[in-house]
Backbone as CSV, one residue per row, in Angstrom:
resi,resn,N_x,N_y,N_z,CA_x,CA_y,CA_z,C_x,C_y,C_z
1,UNK,0.839,-1.192,0.000,0.000,0.000,0.000,0.876,1.245,0.000
2,UNK,0.623,2.164,-0.900,1.436,3.371,-1.017,1.176,4.293,0.168
3,UNK,2.257,4.966,0.597,2.127,5.895,1.708,1.430,7.166,1.237
4,UNK,0.557,7.690,2.102,-0.131,8.937,1.775,0.549,10.088,2.502
5,UNK,0.504,11.240,1.891,1.133,12.425,2.472,0.107,13.528,2.633
6,UNK,0.175,14.217,3.761,-0.744,15.312,4.020,-0.280,16.575,3.312
7,UNK,-1.194,17.499,3.157,-0.868,18.780,2.554,-0.211,19.685,3.595
8,UNK,0.857,20.391,3.231,1.465,21.343,4.166,0.475,22.423,4.605
9,UNK,-0.485,22.761,3.729,-1.485,23.777,4.078,-2.347,23.306,5.237
10,UNK,-2.710,22.032,5.234,-3.510,21.484,6.334,-2.704,21.462,7.626
11,UNK,-1.443,21.091,7.525,-0.555,21.068,8.688,-0.368,22.478,9.241
12,UNK,-0.222,23.432,8.361,-0.045,24.827,8.774,-1.301,25.356,9.466
13,UNK,-2.480,25.040,8.932,-3.732,25.501,9.531,-3.911,24.927,10.934
14,UNK,-3.603,23.644,11.097,-3.699,23.006,12.413,-2.734,23.667,13.395
15,UNK,-1.515,23.893,12.964,-0.501,24.497,13.833,-0.880,25.926,14.204
16,UNK,-1.413,26.676,13.246,-1.836,28.050,13.531,-2.896,28.081,14.626
17,UNK,-3.833,27.122,14.586,-4.871,27.055,15.600,-4.301,26.776,16.982
18,UNK,-3.353,25.850,17.044,-2.728,25.518,18.332,-1.959,26.705,18.878
19,UNK,-1.201,27.373,18.037,-0.402,28.517,18.484,-1.311,29.658,18.945
20,UNK,-2.439,29.850,18.272,-3.388,30.883,18.694,-3.915,30.589,20.097
21,UNK,-4.188,29.338,20.401,-4.662,28.947,21.736,-3.562,29.181,22.771
22,UNK,-2.321,28.872,22.416,-1.189,29.071,23.333,-1.088,30.542,23.736
23,UNK,-1.179,31.431,22.768,-1.091,32.863,23.055,-2.281,33.321,23.904
24,UNK,-3.463,32.785,23.624,-4.652,33.144,24.394,-4.513,32.728,25.850
25,UNK,-3.982,31.532,26.077,-3.794,31.048,27.450,-2.827,31.951,28.201
26,UNK,-1.773,32.404,27.533,-0.789,33.257,28.195,-1.394,34.578,28.650
27,UNK,-2.217,35.180,27.824,-2.770,36.492,28.168,-3.749,36.395,29.338
28,UNK,-4.327,35.224,29.549,-5.247,35.032,30.673,-4.530,35.097,32.013
29,UNK,-3.187,34.933,31.987,-2.416,34.983,33.218,-2.212,36.412,33.715
30,UNK,-2.477,37.394,32.872,-2.295,38.787,33.280,-3.431,39.210,34.211
31,UNK,-3.067,39.737,35.371,-4.052,40.148,36.366,-3.947,41.649,36.619
32,UNK,-5.087,42.285,36.837,-5.104,43.716,37.152,-4.575,43.914,38.576
33,UNK,-3.614,44.836,38.765,-3.069,45.048,40.125,-4.117,45.637,41.072
34,UNK,-3.952,45.333,42.373,-4.889,45.837,43.370,-4.695,47.322,43.618
35,UNK,-3.437,47.783,43.567,-3.145,49.195,43.796,-3.475,50.024,42.565
36,UNK,-3.764,51.291,42.803,-4.051,52.201,41.711,-2.794,52.935,41.253
37,UNK,-2.880,53.510,40.076,-1.804,54.364,39.589,-0.536,53.622,39.232
38,UNK,0.565,54.406,39.184,1.854,53.852,38.781,2.385,52.834,39.785
39,UNK,2.041,53.024,41.056,2.502,52.080,42.092,1.941,50.687,41.829
40,UNK,0.670,50.632,41.433,0.073,49.338,41.114,0.668,48.735,39.860
41,UNK,0.920,49.588,38.855,1.515,49.096,37.612,2.911,48.557,37.854
42,UNK,3.644,49.197,38.779,5.004,48.755,39.077,5.027,47.341,39.656
43,UNK,3.961,46.973,40.374,3.919,45.644,40.990,3.772,44.524,39.960
44,UNK,3.198,44.862,38.789,3.008,43.828,37.759,4.003,43.990,36.618
45,UNK,4.963,44.907,36.763,5.939,45.139,35.705,6.706,43.875,35.330
46,UNK,7.228,43.096,36.312,7.921,41.853,35.935,7.012,40.891,35.172
47,UNK,5.739,40.849,35.550,4.784,39.983,34.855,4.643,40.392,33.392
48,UNK,4.544,41.692,33.156,4.396,42.193,31.788,5.638,41.908,30.953
49,UNK,6.809,42.034,31.564,8.061,41.790,30.836,8.173,40.328,30.421
50,UNK,7.927,39.408,31.366,8.033,37.985,31.050,6.941,37.579,30.061
51,UNK,5.739,38.153,30.223,4.667,37.860,29.263,5.076,38.319,27.865
52,UNK,5.626,39.536,27.766,6.060,40.057,26.466,7.142,39.163,25.865
53,UNK,8.045,38.659,26.722,9.104,37.770,26.249,8.509,36.480,25.695
54,UNK,7.580,35.879,26.429,6.971,34.619,25.997,6.092,34.820,24.762
55,UNK,5.360,35.934,24.729,4.507,36.218,23.574,5.360,36.391,22.316
56,UNK,6.430,37.195,22.432,7.305,37.420,21.281,7.983,36.127,20.849
57,UNK,8.402,35.348,21.825,9.020,34.052,21.569,8.072,33.172,20.750
58,UNK,6.809,33.093,21.185,5.821,32.277,20.479,5.525,32.840,19.095
59,UNK,5.390,34.157,19.003,5.098,34.784,17.724,6.204,34.591,16.700
60,UNK,7.456,34.692,17.141,8.577,34.494,16.222,8.640,33.048,15.761
61,UNK,8.322,32.113,16.659,8.260,30.714,16.236,7.166,30.510,15.195
62,UNK,6.048,31.199,15.362,4.960,31.089,14.383,5.419,31.574,13.008
63,UNK,6.135,32.689,12.982,6.641,33.223,11.714,7.623,32.252,11.075
64,UNK,8.567,31.736,11.873,9.563,30.810,11.343,8.935,29.483,10.927
65,UNK,7.918,29.049,11.684,7.205,27.818,11.350,6.514,27.969,10.000
66,UNK,5.877,29.113,9.792,5.216,29.399,8.520,6.232,29.393,7.372
67,UNK,7.353,30.027,7.591,8.403,30.082,6.562,8.943,28.694,6.259
68,UNK,9.128,27.883,7.299,9.681,26.541,7.114,8.729,25.636,6.341
69,UNK,7.445,25.678,6.678,6.478,24.816,5.994,6.334,25.174,4.518
70,UNK,6.588,26.415,4.174,6.512,26.816,2.777,7.693,26.307,1.952
71,UNK,8.659,25.686,2.639,9.794,25.107,1.931,9.469,23.718,1.366
72,UNK,8.381,23.116,1.819,8.053,21.765,1.374,6.704,21.731,0.673
73,UNK,6.546,20.754,-0.218,5.284,20.625,-0.957,4.415,19.502,-0.429
74,UNK,4.911,18.788,0.594,4.125,17.723,1.191,4.613,17.464,2.611
75,UNK,3.781,16.793,3.407,4.125,16.486,4.792,3.989,14.986,5.009
76,UNK,5.142,14.305,5.073,5.099,12.873,5.317,4.969,12.605,6.822
77,UNK,5.001,11.331,7.208,4.774,10.978,8.612,5.848,11.572,9.520
78,UNK,7.098,11.595,9.059,8.167,12.168,9.890,7.901,13.639,10.178
79,UNK,7.467,14.357,9.171,7.178,15.782,9.348,5.989,15.972,10.265
80,UNK,4.952,15.143,10.117,3.765,15.255,10.965,4.108,15.025,12.441
81,UNK,4.874,13.963,12.711,5.237,13.673,14.098,6.208,14.714,14.651
82,UNK,7.123,15.174,13.823,8.057,16.220,14.261,7.303,17.496,14.589
83,UNK,6.271,17.796,13.815,5.467,18.999,14.071,4.700,18.871,15.387
84,UNK,4.163,17.684,15.659,3.478,17.463,16.934,4.449,17.582,18.106
85,UNK,5.643,17.076,17.931,6.692,17.169,18.955,6.992,18.638,19.264
86,UNK,7.091,19.443,18.213,7.335,20.875,18.387,6.162,21.554,19.094
87,UNK,4.935,21.269,18.657,3.760,21.903,19.257,3.590,21.505,20.722
88,UNK,3.988,20.283,21.069,3.891,19.847,22.468,4.723,20.752,23.364
89,UNK,5.998,20.962,22.997,6.867,21.783,23.843,6.471,23.247,23.806
90,UNK,6.028,23.716,22.638,5.580,25.103,22.553,4.335,25.326,23.413
91,UNK,3.462,24.323,23.491,2.222,24.464,24.269,2.485,24.544,25.770
92,UNK,3.690,24.170,26.210,4.030,24.243,27.631,4.570,25.613,28.033
93,UNK,4.792,26.493,27.065,5.319,27.819,27.371,4.430,28.586,28.358
94,UNK,3.072,28.557,28.210,2.251,29.257,29.216,2.475,28.741,30.641
95,UNK,2.661,27.429,30.794,2.906,26.866,32.122,4.213,27.385,32.702
96,UNK,5.288,27.318,31.911,6.591,27.760,32.412,6.612,29.275,32.631
97,UNK,5.853,30.009,31.839,5.738,31.456,32.051,5.047,31.738,33.382
98,UNK,3.945,31.037,33.643,3.228,31.203,34.904,4.092,30.777,36.087
99,UNK,4.857,29.700,35.903,5.711,29.184,36.984,6.783,30.194,37.370
100,UNK,7.454,30.749,36.371,8.545,31.685,36.665,8.008,32.955,37.311
101,UNK,6.772,33.334,36.989,6.174,34.519,37.606,5.729,34.236,39.033
102,UNK,5.138,33.066,39.274,4.696,32.700,40.616,5.879,32.585,41.583
103,UNK,7.032,32.169,41.060,8.223,31.998,41.897,9.096,33.249,41.951
104,UNK,8.554,34.364,41.438,9.224,35.666,41.526,10.599,35.686,40.858
105,UNK,10.722,34.976,39.749,11.938,34.968,38.943,13.170,34.527,39.748
106,UNK,12.979,33.503,40.628,14.147,32.994,41.347,15.007,32.160,40.401
107,UNK,16.175,31.755,40.875,17.166,31.095,40.028,16.618,29.806,39.416
108,UNK,15.942,28.989,40.239,15.454,27.706,39.727,14.385,27.901,38.668
109,UNK,13.433,28.807,38.919,12.331,28.993,37.968,12.844,29.574,36.645
110,UNK,13.784,30.498,36.700,14.351,31.058,35.469,15.135,29.990,34.720
111,UNK,15.895,29.172,35.476,16.630,28.084,34.838,15.688,27.114,34.144
112,UNK,14.568,26.797,34.816,13.580,25.901,34.230,12.937,26.532,32.998
113,UNK,12.701,27.823,33.051,12.133,28.564,31.913,13.065,28.468,30.705
114,UNK,14.366,28.631,30.961,15.341,28.544,29.862,15.413,27.117,29.317
115,UNK,15.325,26.129,30.209,15.323,24.733,29.755,14.141,24.485,28.826
116,UNK,12.992,25.084,29.141,11.834,24.932,28.256,12.118,25.539,26.889
117,UNK,12.903,26.622,26.865,13.307,27.219,25.597,14.207,26.270,24.813
118,UNK,15.097,25.591,25.532,15.994,24.630,24.881,15.194,23.508,24.239
119,UNK,14.240,22.967,24.984,13.450,21.849,24.477,12.579,22.273,23.297
120,UNK,12.029,23.491,23.376,11.229,23.989,22.257,12.110,24.226,21.040
121,UNK,13.283,24.825,21.265,14.205,25.054,20.157,14.678,23.760,19.530
122,UNK,14.964,22.760,20.370,15.404,21.466,19.840,14.297,20.801,19.035
123,UNK,13.058,20.897,19.527,11.939,20.272,18.812,11.716,20.941,17.453
124,UNK,11.951,22.255,17.387,11.814,22.937,16.105,12.938,22.528,15.161
125,UNK,14.123,22.284,15.729,15.243,21.782,14.922,14.909,20.408,14.350
126,UNK,14.264,19.550,15.149,13.846,18.230,14.669,12.902,18.373,13.479
127,UNK,11.964,19.326,13.579,11.054,19.575,12.459,11.819,20.057,11.231
128,UNK,12.779,20.942,11.436,13.579,21.435,10.310,14.359,20.292,9.654
129,UNK,14.908,19.389,10.470,15.664,18.259,9.924,14.758,17.315,9.149
130,UNK,13.518,17.138,9.644,12.569,16.264,8.942,12.217,16.842,7.575
131,UNK,11.994,18.146,7.530,11.703,18.787,6.242,12.944,18.818,5.368
132,UNK,14.109,19.032,5.985,15.358,19.024,5.233,15.623,17.679,4.585
133,UNK,15.246,16.601,5.275,15.411,15.261,4.702,14.590,15.116,3.431
134,UNK,13.352,15.624,3.471,12.499,15.566,2.281,13.075,16.429,1.161
135,UNK,13.569,17.596,1.505,14.158,18.477,0.491,15.394,17.857,-0.139
136,UNK,16.175,17.160,0.684,17.371,16.500,0.162,16.996,15.379,-0.800
137,UNK,15.970,14.622,-0.441,15.540,13.511,-1.296,14.989,14.001,-2.634
138,UNK,14.391,15.193,-2.630,13.814,15.737,-3.865,14.769,16.695,-4.581
139,UNK,15.992,16.815,-4.059,16.990,17.657,-4.703,16.727,19.145,-4.583
140,UNK,16.020,19.573,-3.517,15.678,20.989,-3.381,16.273,21.610,-2.118
141,UNK,17.251,20.931,-1.525,17.917,21.480,-0.341,18.857,22.606,-0.776
142,UNK,18.769,23.761,-0.120,19.555,24.925,-0.505,20.496,25.344,0.620
143,UNK,21.415,26.266,0.288,22.350,26.772,1.304,21.604,27.447,2.437
144,UNK,20.462,28.040,2.126,19.645,28.693,3.148,19.262,27.707,4.247
145,UNK,18.945,26.472,3.858,18.545,25.461,4.842,19.706,25.091,5.756
146,UNK,20.903,24.958,5.182,22.085,24.635,5.985,22.426,25.780,6.932
147,UNK,22.301,27.019,6.455,22.583,28.180,7.299,21.603,28.262,8.460
148,UNK,20.318,27.996,8.199,19.309,28.024,9.259,19.565,26.925,10.289
149,UNK,20.008,25.764,9.824,20.319,24.672,10.758,21.481,25.059,11.665
150,UNK,22.504,25.700,11.107,23.627,26.147,11.930,23.165,27.171,12.966
151,UNK,22.251,28.040,12.555,21.734,29.041,13.488,20.984,28.371,14.641
152,UNK,20.317,27.253,14.357,19.648,26.490,15.410,20.652,26.014,16.455
153,UNK,21.746,25.424,16.001,22.745,24.911,16.940,23.369,26.038,17.758
154,UNK,23.606,27.179,17.135,24.137,28.331,17.860,23.147,28.785,18.928
155,UNK,21.870,28.797,18.583,20.834,29.205,19.540,20.791,28.271,20.739
156,UNK,20.885,26.976,20.491,20.862,26.008,21.587,22.070,26.192,22.501
157,UNK,23.217,26.506,21.908,24.420,26.749,22.712,24.236,27.991,23.584
158,UNK,23.611,29.023,23.034,23.355,30.241,23.812,22.383,29.968,24.952
159,UNK,21.389,29.115,24.707,20.453,28.749,25.770,21.178,28.018,26.904
160,UNK,22.128,27.166,26.565,22.894,26.452,27.592,23.681,27.435,28.448
161,UNK,24.231,28.472,27.807,24.930,29.515,28.560,23.955,30.225,29.495
162,UNK,22.730,30.446,29.008,21.713,31.112,29.822,21.337,30.274,31.039
163,UNK,21.300,28.953,30.887,21.001,28.078,32.027,22.053,28.262,33.111
164,UNK,23.317,28.291,32.705,24.394,28.513,33.676,24.298,29.881,34.333
165,UNK,23.958,30.894,33.533,23.865,32.255,34.070,22.699,32.404,35.035
166,UNK,21.663,31.590,34.872,20.465,31.724,35.715,20.733,31.398,37.180
167,UNK,21.819,30.675,37.451,22.121,30.282,38.835,22.357,31.509,39.709
168,UNK,23.070,32.491,39.167,23.393,33.686,39.950,22.866,34.985,39.334
169,UNK,22.535,34.954,38.055,22.125,36.186,37.372,20.902,35.904,36.493
170,UNK,19.734,35.937,37.095,18.496,35.635,36.361,18.243,36.632,35.234
171,UNK,18.544,37.902,35.495,18.303,38.923,34.477,19.176,38.705,33.238
172,UNK,20.419,38.289,33.460,21.316,38.018,32.330,20.794,36.833,31.532
173,UNK,20.297,35.808,32.229,19.754,34.627,31.547,18.588,35.008,30.654
174,UNK,17.690,35.834,31.184,16.545,36.276,30.379,17.001,37.171,29.231
175,UNK,18.065,37.923,29.451,18.615,38.752,28.386,19.167,37.918,27.246
176,UNK,19.810,36.793,27.578,20.325,35.899,26.542,19.178,35.285,25.746
177,UNK,18.097,34.929,26.450,16.907,34.409,25.767,16.374,35.438,24.780
178,UNK,16.324,36.695,25.217,15.859,37.763,24.329,16.791,37.927,23.134
179,UNK,18.089,37.753,23.349,19.064,37.874,22.258,18.854,36.781,21.217
180,UNK,18.562,35.574,21.674,18.282,34.480,20.735,17.054,34.808,19.890
181,UNK,16.052,35.406,20.520,14.851,35.769,19.767,15.174,36.759,18.658
182,UNK,16.097,37.689,18.953,16.486,38.675,17.942,17.081,37.982,16.719
183,UNK,17.838,36.901,16.954,18.444,36.161,15.844,17.401,35.569,14.903
184,UNK,16.201,35.307,15.448,15.170,34.628,14.661,14.027,35.537,14.227
185,UNK,14.191,36.857,14.408,13.124,37.772,14.003,12.799,37.613,12.526
186,UNK,13.845,37.498,11.695,13.635,37.224,10.273,14.125,35.810,9.986
187,UNK,13.289,34.937,9.437,13.653,33.533,9.248,14.863,33.306,8.357
188,UNK,15.035,34.129,7.299,16.061,33.802,6.316,17.029,34.928,6.029
189,UNK,16.921,36.059,6.747,17.776,37.197,6.424,19.248,36.850,6.583
190,UNK,19.591,36.159,7.685,20.976,35.809,7.903,21.446,34.820,6.848
191,UNK,20.587,33.873,6.492,20.956,32.887,5.486,21.133,33.548,4.132
192,UNK,20.231,34.472,3.781,20.352,35.179,2.517,21.628,36.000,2.471
193,UNK,21.966,36.633,3.606,23.184,37.416,3.659,24.406,36.529,3.476
194,UNK,24.357,35.332,4.088,25.458,34.394,3.936,25.603,33.963,2.486
195,UNK,24.486,33.642,1.841,24.533,33.248,0.438,25.100,34.368,-0.428
196,UNK,24.688,35.604,-0.152,25.173,36.743,-0.937,26.676,36.907,-0.760
197,UNK,27.125,36.725,0.484,28.552,36.856,0.774,29.356,35.785,0.039
198,UNK,28.849,34.534,0.076,29.534,33.440,-0.603,29.586,33.687,-2.103
199,UNK,28.448,34.126,-2.670,28.392,34.390,-4.106,29.354,35.506,-4.499
200,UNK,29.446,36.534,-3.656,30.345,37.649,-3.948,31.788,37.191,-3.962
201,UNK,32.158,36.352,-2.983,33.528,35.848,-2.927,33.837,34.952,-4.123
202,UNK,32.855,34.144,-4.533,33.062,33.277,-5.683,33.244,34.103,-6.952
203,UNK,32.477,35.184,-7.086,32.591,36.050,-8.251,33.953,36.722,-8.295
204,UNK,34.413,37.164,-7.099,35.735,37.798,-7.032,36.821,36.808,-7.410
205,UNK,36.661,35.547,-6.932,37.655,34.530,-7.241,37.683,34.214,-8.734
206,UNK,36.500,34.138,-9.344,36.429,33.879,-10.793,37.045,35.035,-11.581
207,UNK,36.796,36.258,-11.099,37.351,37.405,-11.791,38.855,37.432,-11.701
208,UNK,39.382,37.034,-10.546,40.832,36.969,-10.380,41.452,35.925,-11.304
209,UNK,40.752,34.794,-11.470,41.266,33.750,-12.361,41.296,34.224,-13.808
210,UNK,40.216,34.966,-14.211,40.153,35.468,-15.576,41.281,36.447,-15.863
211,UNK,41.590,37.296,-14.871,42.660,38.259,-15.048,44.011,37.566,-15.122
212,UNK,44.119,36.479,-14.366,45.389,35.721,-14.383,45.555,35.042,-15.738
């Protein structure tokens, strides 16, 4: 019996629905302060910062997920299971966000929050590798895909540094998490820049050979 493959559009629609629910759950954690004025707002400032971090984190993953799925024309079983693996860890972000806020951003809760980032990042890498395998089999794997994979490994290494920093410097750990998010604001800008740089060097090398 021949294997059937799902449409990437169907997979994308399902994932969009799950991510929308994740963001909705996070916003429900925001509570109006009891105090009035700026004093009351100051009491929930850490909550707003961590919420903004988690919201942006989820939103950037949604953008990158959309970009990644558009690289393939079909979704085989490996891609389907890899996508579920990614959505599972992403769906736990509201829990870890609530946990780190309830524990007042202590060392353990921040460390656990960063670990959740590692697991989510790794699961997204698994999805990228599953799609990359299909692209390789169909001869459509590009330098952009290799550059994005390298960026994944760099991000995971930065998260590991953040885990170590969380022991004594929670703010630095969260800052590193924010820095990783900046790397992923645009899914392919860094890869495109790398390709342009490589092409420019190759052109210069060819020109030098012609002159020789």
